[in-house]
FIDREN-619480 format. One line per 4 residues: number of its first residue (from 1); for each residue x, y, z of N, C-alpha, C. Coordinates in steps of 0.02 Angstrom, whole numbers, plus 50000, padded with zeros to 5 digits. Layout:
% FIDREN-619480
NUM) X Y Z X Y Z X Y Z  ...
This chain:
% FIDREN-619480
1) 54981 54535 52894 55010 54552 52962 55025 54516 52982  54996 54469 53010 55013 54434 53066 54979 54443 53127  55039 54404 53175 55006 54406 53243 55081 54445 53264  55068 54541 53292 55139 54561 53300 55162 54551 53364
5) 55092 54541 53394 55100 54527 53466 55180 54465 53474  55160 54418 53443 55230 54358 53453 55279 54395 53438  55292 54433 53400 55344 54475 53350 55364 54489 53410  55323 54534 53465 55367 54582 53524 55377 54519 53556
9) 55339 54480 53594 55363 54409 53652 55442 54404 53604  55435 54368 53538 55529 54342 53524 55547 54418 53539  55558 54458 53506 55611 54512 53533 55642 54513 53591  55567 54501 53648 55585 54514 53732 55653 54454 53718
13) 55635 54410 53725 55674 54332 53742 55755 54347 53705  55740 54377 53635 55807 54364 53618 55844 54440 53639  55835 54502 53670 55860 54554 53668 55850 54582 53747  55816 54549 53813 55826 54581 53841 55860 54567 53899
17) 55896 54602 53936 55936 54544 54007 55901 54512 54043  55943 54449 54057 55903 54396 54080 55886 54382 54139  55880 54468 54170 55870 54482 54215 55802 54536 54231  55793 54536 54151 55701 54552 54135 55670 54524 54156
21) 55591 54551 54159 55546 54487 54185 55505 54484 54113  55499 54453 54076 55479 54416 54003 55417 54421 53999  55376 54477 53958 55318 54473 53957 55276 54404 53950  55302 54377 53932 55264 54300 53928 55259 54248 53977
25) 55298 54274 54044 55278 54260 54103 55228 54285 54152  55201 54311 54123 55162 54342 54168 55089 54305 54210  55091 54320 54274 55037 54262 54299 54973 54305 54259  54950 54372 54233 54885 54364 54201 54857 54391 54246
29) 54792 54424 54232 54734 54466 54248 54695 54403 54279  54664 54446 54337 54597 54430 54374 54545 54401 54321  54522 54435 54285 54468 54395 54240 54472 54388 54170  54435 54339 54141 54472 54311 54059 54433 54374 54015
33) 54518 54375 53974 54501 54432 53910 54543 54399 53865  54510 54436 53811 54532 54396 53735 54617 54439 53711  54653 54420 53706 54718 54461 53681 54723 54474 53612  54776 54518 53636 54794 54571 53577 54821 54536 53537
37) 54833 54542 53482 54875 54540 53405 54927 54567 53398  54919 54647 53410 54951 54703 53396 54991 54719 53476  54980 54712 53524 55009 54750 53583 55040 54671 53655  55086 54689 53698 55092 54623 53733 55031 54656 53784
41) 55015 54601 53833 55005 54634 53881 55015 54684 53906  55081 54712 53934 55116 54773 53982 55078 54846 53924  55098 54813 53872 55079 54880 53833 54989 54892 53838  54941 54830 53815 54890 54858 53844 54882 54888 53908
45) 54918 54885 53966 54899 54907 54024 54919 54968 54030  54968 54975 54001 54997 55062 53986 54933 55090 53939  54913 55077 53894 54863 55117 53873 54785 55109 53916  54784 55066 53956 54727 55057 53993 54738 55104 54051
49) 54782 55126 54070 54801 55172 54132 54805 55240 54087  54820 55263 54020 54827 55317 54011 54753 55335 53997  54718 55278 53947 54640 55309 53938 54585 55295 53992  54625 55312 54048 54566 55304 54117 54545 55368 54149
53) 54496 55383 54169 54480 55434 54217 54524 55464 54274  54541 55415 54300 54593 55426 54344 54655 55475 54338  54674 55447 54269 54727 55458 54248 54712 55543 54224  54681 55557 54188 54656 55618 54159 54649 55669 54225
57) 54595 55646 54285 54603 55682 54347 54687 55711 54383  54748 55671 54390 54790 55691 54398 54820 55769 54360  54786 55792 54310 54810 55862 54307 54780 55912 54350  54724 55902 54389 54690 55952 54454 54699 55911 54505
61) 54791 55880 54523 54773 55874 54593 54858 55883 54611  54848 55907 54678 54932 55944 54682 54957 55888 54692  55023 55905 54666 55095 55874 54708 55124 55911 54770  55148 55965 54756 55173 56014 54843 55145 56049 54876
65) 55125 56091 54790 55101 56178 54798 55015 56169 54808  54980 56179 54864 54901 56179 54842 54885 56260 54802  54853 56227 54742 54838 56255 54692 54860 56322 54689  54942 56309 54648 54993 56354 54639 54975 56427 54579
69) 54978 56492 54570 54954 56525 54554 55038 56559 54501  55003 56506 54433 55075 56492 54409 55066 56437 54371  55099 56444 54300 55084 56408 54237 55141 56342 54236  55196 56343 54283 55252 56279 54290 55256 56233 54333
73) 55203 56260 54391 55223 56228 54442 55180 56125 54443  55224 56072 54467 55191 56021 54430 55143 56016 54471  55111 55958 54440 55055 55940 54463 55066 55877 54488  55021 55819 54484 55017 55740 54492 55019 55711 54418
77) 54980 55739 54368 54998 55716 54312 55079 55728 54296  55105 55798 54298 55166 55800 54272 55228 55750 54301  55212 55757 54371 55257 55706 54430 55242 55643 54390  55205 55643 54359 55183 55551 54366 55217 55563 54278
81) 55230 55589 54237 55290 55596 54196 55334 55585 54180  55361 55635 54246 55442 55623 54244 55462 55576 54300  55412 55545 54321 55436 55479 54335 55438 55431 54295  55396 55418 54243 55374 55385 54196 55452 55384 54130
85) 55460 55456 54118 55525 55454 54094 55582 55424 54127  55603 55459 54191 55656 55418 54209 55675 55331 54213  55611 55323 54220 55611 55248 54251 55602 55198 54169  55608 55239 54126 55592 55220 54045 55669 55231 54042
89) 55718 55271 54063 55776 55270 54040 55819 55220 54058  55801 55225 54121 55857 55166 54186 55825 55076 54140  55761 55077 54138 55752 55008 54105 55764 55007 54057  55817 55058 53995 55825 55038 53938 55887 55028 53925
93) 55908 55067 53999 55987 55044 53987 56014 54993 54038  55944 54953 54055 55982 54896 54102 55944 54836 54044  55926 54856 53993 55910 54799 53931 55809 54754 54000  55772 54794 54037 55740 54780 54066 55678 54783 54033
97) 55614 54780 54053 55553 54777 53998 55534 54829 54010  55537 54880 53970 55505 54963 53963 55454 54968 53962  55411 54919 53932 55350 54921 53946 55294 54909 54011  55332 54831 54064 55290 54857 54118 55321 54874 54155
101) 55389 54934 54150 55423 54955 54180 55370 55059 54168  55345 55053 54114 55330 55128 54074 55235 55091 54139  55214 55048 54115 55127 55039 54146 55135 55078 54235  55177 55025 54264 55181 55023 54311 55205 55125 54356
105) 55220 55128 54313 55258 55214 54338 55190 55245 54317  55151 55253 54263 55091 55277 54234 55047 55273 54287  55035 55210 54321 54972 55200 54359 55005 55202 54438  55026 55233 54470 55085 55242 54525 55029 55266 54563
109) 55031 55323 54538 54988 55383 54588 54914 55408 54585  54873 55356 54538 54798 55363 54526 54768 55363 54587  54810 55351 54656 54763 55352 54704 54750 55399 54758  54807 55448 54722 54810 55492 54775 54763 55557 54791
113) 54766 55551 54855 54706 55637 54876 54713 55667 54843  54650 55716 54833 54663 55783 54834 54697 55834 54896  54754 55887 54871 54779 55919 54889 54833 55868 54934  54866 55829 54869 54914 55787 54902 54904 55746 54965
117) 54995 55771 54998 55003 55724 55082 54966 55753 55127  54928 55812 55114 54891 55842 55156 54838 55805 55178  54786 55797 55114 54733 55763 55109 54737 55678 55140  54804 55649 55112 54810 55575 55137 54818 55568 55191
121) 54868 55639 55249 54849 55611 55302 54786 55631 55342  54752 55674 55312 54700 55674 55335 54651 55618 55354  54656 55587 55276 54607 55531 55277 54616 55462 55316  54702 55466 55332 54738 55435 55394 54704 55445 55439
125) 54679 55495 55478 54667 55511 55545 54585 55512 55539  54523 55521 55503 54454 55505 55492 54454 55421 55477  54468 55401 55413 54461 55330 55389 54479 55280 55412  54561 55292 55430 54608 55224 55438 54681 55253 55443
129) 54723 55209 55473 54780 55257 55512 54816 55214 55438  54777 55151 55415 54816 55105 55372 54810 55117 55273  54755 55194 55276 54757 55222 55215 54827 55256 55182  54839 55229 55132 54894 55250 55088 54885 55259 55028
133) 54900 55313 54993 54921 55316 54935 54902 55265 54879  54965 55217 54910 54985 55174 54846 54920 55109 54859  54906 55096 54930 54859 55063 54919 54788 55058 54876  54765 55147 54886 54728 55153 54856 54743 55166 54792
137) 54784 55156 54764 54795 55158 54717 54792 55108 54662  54799 55041 54713 54812 54990 54700 54725 54979 54674  54673 54986 54731 54645 54990 54726 54586 55019 54668  54602 55091 54656 54587 55104 54601 54569 55068 54528
141) 54633 55025 54524 54659 55015 54469 54612 54950 54469  54576 54919 54540 54558 54847 54531 54484 54857 54546  54449 54898 54572 54411 54911 54574 54371 54960 54565  54388 55043 54566 54345 55087 54574 54347 55125 54486
145) 54394 55090 54449 54396 55132 54405 54339 55072 54348  54329 55126 54291 54279 55061 54228 54199 55049 54273  54170 55109 54296 54100 55108 54337 54088 55045 54385  54155 55012 54415 54170 54971 54455 54189 54905 54447
149) 54223 54911 54361 54256 54848 54354 54309 54833 54343  54340 54908 54372 54415 54904 54385 54441 54894 54310  54513 54893 54317 54562 54896 54221 54558 54839 54225  54565 54773 54254 54592 54706 54258 54672 54710 54227
153) 54712 54751 54257 54756 54744 54230 54809 54668 54251  54874 54655 54210 54910 54616 54244 54936 54613 54324  54947 54542 54347 54986 54546 54416 55055 54580 54409  55091 54584 54381 55163 54619 54389 55130 54714 54397
157) 55091 54731 54336 55095 54802 54346 55044 54834 54410  55022 54787 54446 54974 54807 54500 55019 54786 54542  55069 54732 54556 55120 54716 54603 55168 54798 54613  55200 54822 54548 55259 54874 54534 55196 54934 54582
161) 55128 54949 54562 55093 55003 54597 55089 55019 54654  55084 54955 54698 55067 54959 54769 55141 54961 54799  55192 54930 54766 55258 54938 54795 55309 54967 54782  55271 55064 54751 55321 55092 54722 55325 55149 54771
165) 55300 55149 54850 55336 55175 54909 55307 55113 54949  55343 55155 55011 55361 55109 55090 55405 55048 55088  55379 55008 55148 55441 54968 55150 55441 54904 55108  55386 54887 55084 55385 54821 55033 55414 54831 54967
169) 55466 54805 54935 55483 54800 54882 55444 54750 54829  55456 54814 54737 55406 54764 54707 55448 54668 54689  55412 54630 54650 55438 54581 54646 55491 54564 54566  55476 54632 54529 55510 54653 54479 55550 54686 54488
173) 55609 54696 54459 55655 54735 54447 55629 54795 54407  55586 54767 54379 55544 54843 54335 55525 54878 54388  55472 54834 54441 55439 54887 54492 55470 54911 54528  55532 54913 54552 55566 54920 54576 55599 54997 54581
177) 55626 54972 54480 55646 55052 54452 55589 55108 54489  55533 55105 54475 55484 55146 54479 55491 55157 54536  55509 55162 54575 55516 55175 54677 55591 55202 54656  55619 55201 54614 55685 55236 54616 55691 55299 54582
181) 55627 55286 54535 55612 55331 54471 55589 55394 54516  55532 55373 54557 55490 55414 54601 55520 55459 54632  55573 55421 54660 55596 55473 54724 55650 55518 54685  55683 55508 54649 55742 55556 54587 55678 55610 54589
185) 55623 55573 54563 55596 55646 54502 55559 55678 54588  55531 55688 54636 55505 55713 54667 55568 55746 54705  55601 55732 54704 55648 55774 54770 55672 55824 54700  55707 55804 54655 55709 55863 54618 55653 55911 54574
189) 55607 55873 54572 55569 55931 54548 55540 55962 54600  55541 55933 54646 55513 55985 54705 55565 56039 54733  55640 56032 54730 55668 56084 54735 55661 56137 54683  55658 56123 54618 55641 56177 54580 55585 56206 54591
193) 55533 56193 54591 55473 56208 54595 55464 56244 54689  55519 56253 54713 55520 56259 54799 55559 56337 54769  55602 56337 54722 55647 56395 54699 55609 56434 54641  55566 56413 54608 55526 56434 54599 55482 56489 54619
197) 55445 56458 54690 55398 56504 54741 55432 56534 54789  55518 56550 54767 55544 56588 54821 55562 56568 54889  55562 56495 54901 55554 56453 54964 55630 56433 54976  55654 56432 54910 55727 56394 54920 55775 56445 54875
201) 55836 56458 54883 55887 56473 54808 55918 56432 54819  55959 56425 54738 55991 56356 54746 56044 56330 54774  56082 56399 54796 56122 56395 54842 56122 56384 54932  56023 56391 54931 56029 56354 55014 56023 56285 55007
205) 56058 56249 54943 56072 56166 54967 56135 56180 54985  56144 56121 55034 56225 56122 55065 56264 56098 55013  56323 56125 55030 56368 56130 54962 56405 56072 54959  56414 56036 54995 56445 55977 55002 56385 55917 54942
209) 56331 55929 54970 56271 55901 54933 56271 55902 54853  56288 55985 54839 56276 55998 54757 56353 55989 54729  56411 55976 54771 56458 55939 54744 56464 55882 54721  56436 55844 54750 56418 55766 54763 56373 55773 54686
213) 56300 55811 54683 56269 55761 54653 56246 55843 54587  56262 55877 54591 56275 55922 54549 56225 56005 54557  56243 56066 54516 56227 56112 54534 56155 56121 54520  56137 56093 54466 56071 56105 54429 56004 56056 54429
217) 55965 56064 54416 55893 56005 54403 55921 55954 54364  55942 55981 54321 55961 55916 54246 56026 55877 54288  56074 55921 54287 56138 55882 54324 56122 55847 54366  56078 55865 54442 56054 55798 54485 56041 55726 54467
221) 55982 55738 54405 55940 55700 54389 56003 55640 54348  56033 55693 54310 56070 55640 54266 56141 55595 54321  56154 55615 54371 56192 55578 54413 56154 55522 54462  56107 55530 54475 56049 55495 54509 56042 55450 54445
225) 56019 55467 54406 56000 55414 54351 56068 55378 54333  56129 55384 54317 56168 55378 54300 56205 55310 54357  56206 55350 54419 56208 55314 54477 56171 55254 54479  56106 55230 54484 56069 55170 54483 56105 55118 54427
229) 56109 55144 54358 56120 55100 54298 56188 55073 54312  56257 55133 54338 56296 55079 54333 56286 55029 54393  56255 55070 54471 56262 54990 54516 56196 54927 54496  56177 54942 54452 56111 54897 54439 56135 54859 54347
233) 56201 54870 54338 56209 54834 54276 56222 54795 54273  56190 54723 54232 56218 54633 54238 56211 54620 54320  56152 54633 54343 56141 54620 54422 56084 54622 54429  56064 54556 54479 55967 54536 54496 55951 54601 54533
237) 55961 54657 54544 55942 54692 54595 55935 54762 54557  55905 54798 54575 55918 54880 54585 55951 54911 54624  55991 54961 54618 56040 55004 54667 56065 55054 54639  56102 55100 54710 56105 55157 54681 56187 55157 54701
241) 56251 55185 54689 56306 55180 54703 56299 55222 54781  56335 55186 54838 56325 55211 54911 56326 55278 54923  56393 55307 54883 56392 55386 54869 56334 55421 54873  56323 55410 54806 56253 55449 54780 56206 55437 54836
245) 56192 55367 54838 56135 55340 54890 56129 55400 54930  56182 55394 54986 56194 55444 55040 56179 55504 55019  56207 55555 54978 56190 55602 54965 56121 55616 54945  56084 55582 54921 56033 55570 54869 55964 55554 54936
249) 55994 55532 55018 55940 55523 55042 55964 55577 55107  56008 55616 55103 56042 55676 55132 55999 55747 55106  55979 55754 55047 55940 55799 55002 55883 55815 55013  55864 55745 55009 55799 55710 55047 55757 55737 55124
253) 55814 55738 55164 55802 55754 55231 55795 55834 55228  55842 55868 55202 55857 55936 55162 55767 55970 55146  55748 55927 55100 55681 55965 55081 55626 55936 55147  55622 55895 55162 55583 55891 55208 55592 55945 55270
257) 55653 55979 55289 55667 56026 55348 55651 56082 55335  55643 56090 55231 55640 56175 55210 55601 56161 55179  55548 56139 55150 55501 56142 55107 55437 56103 55127  55451 56022 55124 55388 55989 55151 55344 56009 55194
261) 55398 56057 55268 55363 56066 55324 55380 56154 55343  55381 56185 55282 55391 56269 55296 55315 56279 55289  55330 56347 55316 55264 56371 55337 55240 56405 55273  55273 56411 55231 55247 56455 55169 55223 56396 55106
265) 55249 56349 55106 55207 56300 55075 55168 56255 55077  55167 56266 55169 55106 56220 55198 55071 56264 55218  55052 56335 55203 55007 56382 55227 54934 56341 55221  54919 56314 55165 54845 56314 55151 54833 56242 55173
269) 54883 56218 55213 54883 56127 55224 54812 56112 55273  54824 56171 55310 54726 56162 55369 54677 56178 55345  54680 56216 55295 54626 56231 55268 54603 56158 55214  54643 56155 55186 54638 56074 55127 54607 56008 55162
273) 54638 56010 55240 54618 55947 55287 54567 55967 55312  54533 56036 55292 54457 56047 55349 54409 56014 55284  54426 56041 55219 54377 56026 55158 54383 55950 55154  54437 55896 55174 54426 55824 55182 54379 55808 55237
277) 54378 55841 55284 54341 55793 55331 54267 55844 55317  54269 55885 55312 54188 55908 55301 54174 55876 55256  54212 55856 55196 54180 55790 55154 54160 55741 55175  54205 55722 55225 54205 55637 55219 54143 55637 55292
281) 54134 55679 55330 54096 55676 55390 54011 55695 55348  54022 55723 55305 53955 55732 55245 53932 55680 55211  53989 55641 55165 53985 55571 55146 53974 55505 55165  53992 55526 55252 53983 55461 55286 53909 55456 55313
285) 53873 55513 55322 53826 55512 55362 53772 55519 55310  53793 55543 55252 53728 55542 55158 53772 55503 55137  53771 55420 55125 53803 55376 55079 53740 55395 54985  53709 55436 55010 53639 55423 54973 53663 55463 54903
289) 53694 55533 54946 53702 55579 54884 53751 55605 54845  53777 55493 54882 53852 55492 54820 53835 55475 54743  53868 55456 54690 53859 55427 54644 53851 55342 54657  53814 55324 54606 53778 55263 54616 53862 55198 54637
293) 53891 55218 54614 53960 55182 54612 53976 55178 54682  53984 55231 54739 53973 55236 54798 53931 55214 54842  53884 55230 54834 53838 55205 54850 53827 55127 54879  53847 55089 54806 53843 55029 54809 53908 54998 54856
297) 53956 55035 54874 54023 55027 54892 53995 55029 54980  53938 55071 54976 53933 55107 55053 53880 55043 55081  53843 54995 55031 53813 54941 55041 53845 54911 55068  53904 54890 55020 53931 54829 55026 54018 54832 55089
301) 54036 54885 55078 54090 54883 55116 54089 54946 55170  54013 54985 55172 54025 55036 55238 54009 55105 55196  53998 55145 55248 53985 55215 55237 54058 55254 55230  54100 55236 55263 54157 55273 55264 54209 55257 55217
305) 54198 55209 55188 54259 55155 55130 54220 55186 55102  54151 55190 55062 54145 55242 55018 54176 55320 55004  54138 55338 55067 54169 55412 55066 54231 55406 55052  54268 55382 55081 54341 55363 55090 54360 55371 54996
309) 54336 55321 54968 54337 55323 54906 54325 55365 54840  54249 55391 54862 54239 55478 54838 54260 55515 54845  54288 55517 54902 54338 55594 54914 54427 55580 54881  54454 55527 54879 54510 55509 54850 54519 55506 54768
313) 54437 55503 54729 54471 55513 54679 54435 55568 54646  54441 55646 54689 54415 55690 54683 54475 55751 54653  54484 55783 54612 54528 55821 54594 54504 55875 54660  54590 55905 54666 54572 55986 54711 54514 56027 54696
317) 54520 56029 54632 54450 56084 54604 54386 56080 54629  54356 56004 54629 54295 55982 54628 54271 55951 54702  54362 55931 54728 54314 55943 54809 54302 56017 54826  54367 56071 54824 54310 56145 54838 54259 56155 54807
321) 54247 56132 54752 54169 56164 54712 54123 56128 54762  54133 56046 54784 54112 56017 54805 54076 56051 54897  54137 56073 54910 54139 56087 54982 54100 56161 54976  54111 56197 54937 54077 56272 54920 53983 56259 54935
325) 53978 56187 54856 53902 56189 54875 53868 56182 54939  53906 56125 54980 53880 56108 55028 53872 56162 55089  53942 56182 55107 53937 56230 55148 53940 56297 55140  53954 56347 55078 53964 56401 55073 53905 56426 55051
329) 53861 56475 55092 53779 56512 55047 53804 56534 54992  53762 56519 54956 53753 56552 54900 53734 56643 54904  53768 56665 54861 53733 56729 54849 53660 56754 54818  53605 56775 54863 53552 56766 54853 53547 56852 54816
333) 53499 56836 54763 53505 56904 54711 53420 56897 54689  53400 56957 54669 53328 56966 54666 53338 56933 54585
């Protein structure tokens, strides 16, 4: 069969945009490894992420609505898959490196706490104002996964993960695509979930934004994705057409006012933050009660850091179950 990886690398050089990041130019990994004959390095990163425990746990982590009753609300996993799908469409249209884009998109939220941004906010209060889910995602792939050995991902994928949100931009156009795809995905699927929950009606979206971006979920995503492609084609940057970018930003502001701070959507946030606080207090004071990986972190980096890592890796369900075991009396039966 020969070395298929060499075929893929040559194909990149022949077909990708001059602005694409070629896999052969990767800065590599932190630890020695044996190259694979049938996969490029970014393809391997994608596979390592998909097969890791943190990725599987995303299925039971909150996106916006905490423990919703219904089968069709997004979770952190389905959000990740939607981001990845959007990111790959953009990368393919721009002839950029799809494998790098896909790997960074799949790994971008691995460090999210249970209970979504409510959990993140509580961890900032309890552990450090510097705590963010994107820095924690980097910590997951560099240190916490694989029993403390990490996933040994390439530098470019890690760069895309840690820079998918916030002020900083990724060093590759592929990483910047993930930032755009993340926003496009969550704005639109959070509207969809809010309508499903009865918090919003489609007509509540300002008429001018509907006129510019579209009336339906699919129309809005298509308009935003197309705008990124048209504004970025044959250019050394990822952008969105000014009119669409302004309307997208306004739609995001509308969501913050109508959904993200809505008393109905956030009704359980106080309880969720209480669970996080109770767990953090307990495990900070009793690091010996954590699994061995986190006990080792407690010895080397402190009990607070270890408790933060342990809790951040929990699913919503596991956090609630652990809280109940620690603080809720068991029913006594004869």
